[in-house]
C-alpha positions in Angstrom: -24.6 17.0 36.7 -21.0 16.0 35.7 -20.8 13.6 32.8 -19.2 10.2 33.1 -19.1 7.2 30.8 -21.5 5.2 33.0 -24.3 7.6 32.1 -24.0 6.8 28.4 -23.7 3.1 29.2 -26.8 3.1 31.3 -28.8 5.0 28.6 -27.7 2.4 26.1 -29.1 -0.4 28.3 -32.4 1.6 28.9 -32.9 1.9 25.1 -32.2 -1.8 24.6 -34.8 -2.6 27.3 -37.4 -0.3 25.8 -36.9 -1.7 22.2 -36.8 -5.3 23.3 -39.8 -5.0 25.6 -38.3 -7.2 28.4 -35.1 -7.4 30.3 -34.6 -10.9 29.2 -34.5 -10.1 25.5 -32.5 -6.9 26.2 -29.9 -9.0 28.1 -29.6 -11.4 25.1 -29.2 -8.5 22.7 -26.5 -6.8 24.8 -24.7 -10.0 25.8 -25.4 -9.4 29.5 -27.1 -11.3 32.2 -30.6 -10.3 33.2 -29.4 -9.2 36.6 -26.6 -7.1 34.9 -29.3 -5.3 32.9 -31.3 -4.7 36.1 -28.3 -3.3 37.9 -27.5 -1.0 35.0 -31.0 0.4 35.1 -30.9 0.9 38.8 -27.6 2.8 38.5 -29.0 5.0 35.8 -32.1 5.8 37.9 -29.8 6.7 40.8 -27.7 8.8 38.5 -30.6 10.9 37.1 -32.6 10.9 40.4 -35.9 9.6 39.1 -37.5 6.2 38.5 -37.5 5.4 34.8 -39.2 2.0 34.6 -42.1 0.5 36.5 -41.2 -3.2 36.8 -43.3 -6.2 37.9 -42.6 -9.9 37.5 -44.8 -9.9 34.4 -44.2 -6.6 32.6 -42.4 -3.3 32.5 -43.2 0.1 31.2 -41.7 3.6 31.2 -42.8 6.0 33.9 -43.8 9.5 32.8 -40.4 10.8 33.7 -38.8 7.8 31.9 -40.8 8.5 28.7 -39.7 12.1 28.7 -36.1 11.0 29.3 -36.3 8.4 26.5 -37.8 10.9 24.0 -35.0 13.3 24.7 -32.0 10.9 24.5 -33.3 8.7 21.7 -32.5 11.1 18.8 -29.0 11.7 20.3 -28.2 8.0 20.3 -29.4 7.7 16.8 -27.1 10.6 15.9 -24.2 8.8 17.5 -25.0 5.6 15.5 -25.3 7.6 12.3 -22.0 9.3 12.9 -20.3 6.0 13.5 -21.7 4.7 10.2 -20.5 7.7 8.4 -17.1 7.5 9.9 -16.8 3.9 8.9 -17.9 4.8 5.4 -15.2 7.4 5.1 -12.6 4.7 5.2 -14.1 3.3 1.9 -15.7 6.3 0.1 -13.8 9.3 -1.2 -15.8 12.2 0.1 -15.9 15.2 2.5 -13.2 17.9 2.8 -9.5 17.1 2.1 -7.1 19.8 3.3 -3.6 19.4 1.9 -0.5 21.5 2.7 1.4 21.6 -0.6 4.9 22.7 -1.7 4.1 25.6 -4.2 6.5 24.3 -6.9 4.9 20.9 -6.8 1.4 22.3 -6.9 2.2 24.5 -10.0 4.2 21.9 -11.8 2.3 18.6 -11.2 -1.1 19.2 -9.6 -2.6 22.3 -11.2 -3.0 20.8 -14.7 -4.7 17.7 -13.4 -7.2 19.0 -10.8 -10.2 19.0 -13.1 -9.8 15.3 -13.8 -9.2 14.5 -10.1 -12.3 16.3 -8.9 -14.4 14.8 -11.7 -13.3 11.3 -10.5 -14.4 12.1 -7.0 -17.6 14.2 -7.1 -18.2 13.9 -3.3 -14.9 15.5 -2.4 -14.0 19.1 -1.6 -10.3 19.6 -2.1 -8.5 22.5 -0.3 -4.9 22.9 -1.5 -2.9 25.4 0.6 0.4 26.4 -0.8 2.9 26.9 2.0 6.6 27.5 2.0 6.9 25.5 5.2 4.9 22.6 6.6 4.1 23.9 10.1 2.0 21.8 12.4 -0.4 19.6 10.5 -2.6 18.9 13.4 -2.8 22.5 14.7 -3.4 23.8 11.2 -6.1 21.3 10.4 -4.4 19.5 7.5 -5.2 15.9 6.5 -1.8 15.5 4.8 1.2 17.4 3.3 3.3 17.1 0.1 6.8 18.4 0.9 10.3 18.2 -0.6 13.2 17.4 1.6 13.7 15.1 4.6 10.7 14.9 6.9 10.7 15.8 10.6 11.8 12.9 12.8 8.8 13.1 15.0 5.1 14.1 14.8 4.3 12.8 11.3 4.2 9.6 9.3 6.1 9.9 6.1 5.8 8.1 2.8 8.5 8.8 0.1 6.9 9.4 -3.3 9.9 10.3 -5.3 13.7 10.8 -5.4 14.4 13.4 -8.1 17.9 14.3 -9.3 19.4 17.8 -8.6 20.8 19.2 -11.9 23.4 21.9 -12.2 22.5 24.0 -15.2 23.2 27.2 -17.1 21.9 28.9 -20.2 23.7 28.7 -23.6 24.1 32.4 -23.4 25.9 32.3 -20.0 28.2 29.5 -21.2 29.0 31.5 -24.4 30.0 34.5 -22.4 31.8 32.9 -19.4 32.8 29.4 -20.6 31.7 26.0 -19.4 33.1 24.6 -16.2 34.5 21.1 -16.7 34.4 20.1 -13.0 32.3 21.3 -10.0 35.4 22.7 -8.3 35.6 25.3 -11.2 32.3 26.9 -10.0 34.5 29.1 -7.8 35.2 31.1 -10.9 31.5 31.5 -12.0 28.4 33.4 -10.9 25.9 31.2 -9.3 22.3 31.6 -8.1 21.4 30.6 -4.6 18.1 29.2 -3.5 16.9 30.0 0.0 16.0 27.2 2.4 12.7 28.3 3.9 13.4 26.5 7.1 16.7 28.2 7.9 16.7 31.4 5.7 20.1 30.4 4.4 21.0 29.2 0.9 20.9 25.4 0.3 24.5 24.0 0.2 25.7 22.5 -3.0 27.0 19.0 -3.1 28.0 16.7 -5.9 27.9 12.9 -5.6 29.3 10.1 -7.7 28.8 6.7 -6.0 30.3 7.0 -2.6 32.2 10.2 -3.4 30.8 13.4 -2.0 32.1 16.7 -3.2 30.8 19.8 -1.3 31.3 23.1 -3.1 30.8 26.6 -1.7 29.7 28.5 -4.8 30.0 32.3 -5.1 26.6 33.9 -5.5 25.4 37.5 -6.0 21.8 36.5 -6.3 19.6 34.5 -3.9 15.9 33.8 -4.5 13.1 32.0 -2.7 11.0 31.1 -5.7 11.7 28.3 -8.1 10.2 30.1 -11.2 12.3 33.2 -10.5 15.4 31.1 -10.2 14.8 29.2 -13.5 13.8 32.4 -15.3 17.0 34.2 -14.2 19.1 31.2 -15.1 17.6 31.0 -18.6 18.4 34.7 -19.0 22.0 34.2 -18.2 22.2 35.5 -14.6 24.3 32.6 -13.5 24.5 28.8 -12.8 21.7 27.3 -10.8 20.8 23.9 -9.3 17.2 22.8 -10.2 15.2 19.6 -9.8 15.1 17.2 -12.7 11.4 16.9 -12.0 9.8 19.5 -14.4 13.1 20.3 -16.2 13.0 17.9 -19.1 11.3 20.4 -21.5 13.9 23.1 -20.7 16.7 20.8 -21.4 15.1 19.2 -24.5 14.6 22.6 -26.2 18.0 23.9 -25.2 16.9 26.6 -22.9 19.2 25.2 -20.2 22.3 22.9 -20.4 23.2 20.3 -17.7 26.8 20.9 -16.7 27.9 17.8 -14.8 26.0 14.7 -15.9 28.9 12.6 -14.7 28.0 13.6 -11.1 24.5 12.0 -11.0 24.1 11.1 -7.4 22.7 14.2 -5.7 18.9 13.7 -5.2 16.1 15.4 -3.4 13.1 13.5 -2.0 9.4 14.3 -2.1 7.3 12.9 0.7 3.6 12.6 1.6 3.3 13.4 5.3 0.4 12.4 7.5 -0.4 13.5 11.1 -1.2 9.9 12.2 -0.2 6.4 11.5 -3.6 4.7 11.6 -7.1 4.9 10.1 -6.1 6.9 7.0 -9.4 7.7 5.2 -10.1 6.9 1.6 -9.8 10.5 0.5 -6.2 10.7 1.7 -5.4 7.3 0.1 -7.0 8.4 -3.2 -5.1 11.7 -3.3 -1.8 10.0 -2.5 -2.3 7.4 -5.2 -3.2 10.2 -7.7 0.1 12.0 -6.9 2.0 8.8 -7.4 0.4 8.2 -10.8 1.2 11.8 -11.9 4.8 11.4 -10.8 5.1 8.1 -12.7 3.8 9.8 -15.8 6.4 12.6 -15.5 9.4 10.5 -14.5 8.7 7.2 -16.2 10.4 6.1 -19.5 
């Protein structure tokens, strides 16, 4: 027997009649006319091929076939109702499994030191953080959300910008002592630089410098390209060359003199961090809670 929506609708009417005891009271509960309830029962009986109710002008009762049918479908309808209640509750309670596609750098830098506190604040939540170099397909991969640097795709996701962090051009004191300090971005042509690979294209990120409306692209010479932020920073600190890094997470390196910012008078080049969601509507509480947590952490790191 092929399923159609009228079958479930008819079962719902039958359950209302059984619970109410009369078609009149069932009609009132369902917002239907008594004749509408009667027709729904007749259609259901025709659909399943048996008589479900014995009806007289003064009473009604389930037939033997109707009772067996009612005993089988009753628990399933209760399960549907319970599922609806649980789904409604998920919009208010932080619980269940939250699966997040996370940029590895952001996970190590910002999230890892705080996860104990976040999980303690939400004891009904199971958090799955999957560090991926690329976002991929959130729906196909079963993710509730993603946290990614760079501009989001133009279709397929809903994006919320969490942060704009400056891009800093830096070198170690040892490198500058050995090779001199460039006074202008155009002088990078005479220096060793470290490229960072764009995981989406496999090519190095282009270097640009911005000051107000002025944009200065620079094609830097590089003998080293990496695809890992920690490797790039480590190599830069050891004097392998000049690198571009995010201001997010760099304050300590600059404060203790491990790295030196070269062009503070070109402050306009930034890189965004987005929270990305596979749908626009009905964002559950667990997703909202995690997004708010990330915003709080970012404010602590970038605030005054």
